[in-house]
C-alpha angles and dihedrals in degrees: 000000000000121000089247092052090049092052091046092050091050091048094053091045090053092047091050092052091047096048098042091051092046088057092050095055115091114238148095109277127120122219090255092051090049089051090050095053091048093047093050091048090051090058093058122102123248115278089028124167118227126187118197115188106197116023105169105177098345105267095130092037090057091052094049091047091055092054098048119102088200131328151103126280113204107202115199117192136130089223090212102108090249117149147149123286110291094029108051092070090057091045092053091047095051103034094099132213098287119073113271094236090053091050090048094051092046092050095052100036092102095047115133115285088235088074119071106200117203118190117214106188110203142055123308089251088065092062105043110141094008098101121053139179095031119193097187127020116190114189114198104134128095106014096197115108091246093048097046092044089052092053093047095047095045101043110024093072087065091062115113118236105272091026122133129246121193135179127195122218102029109166114172093208095051105071091164090071116095097230092049094047094047094047095047098039104033114014101041092042092053123089089214097078137055122200112243109177146320123233103191102295094347106104116195129197135174126220111240119243 
């Protein structure tokens, strides 16, 4: 077998493991959104710092981890199935018998060694000012306008110039949703961010240098 064939075989084996496990993790992330998280993570420099607000059972964490060359993913989540009105009922229904944090840790235990995953159990308000020099901020926590606005205002200023900012669940025709409101009213109207790409409802921006 040639060196190229060996590399190709290893690549497809790795991709199969990544994708099959992504499908097995409970959560709300389309294939395009999963691709988007992985692609953004792959653009980050080595020793990058990622902050994920809202991790649930680790579906998005798994995707980010597989894109990183080398870095730390800081996962902030109360792991208690709490949520805003309209979501908490679904969370309670799908949380399962085992504790959420145990499910999360089990789902990401085989993530690539290049990704150091740090679990911060609690609400985003508990970790303000504790993580600096962020390369990628993924906001997927409280989807109310107040909650999403809080996360953006308290974490986005820690983004490095050139760093990436992404929101999940951006729907242009649903202005009552936190991600949509924050993107349309704060992010797009700011001269600090440039829109990069949308992957279904995953909306990605880059902080201007």
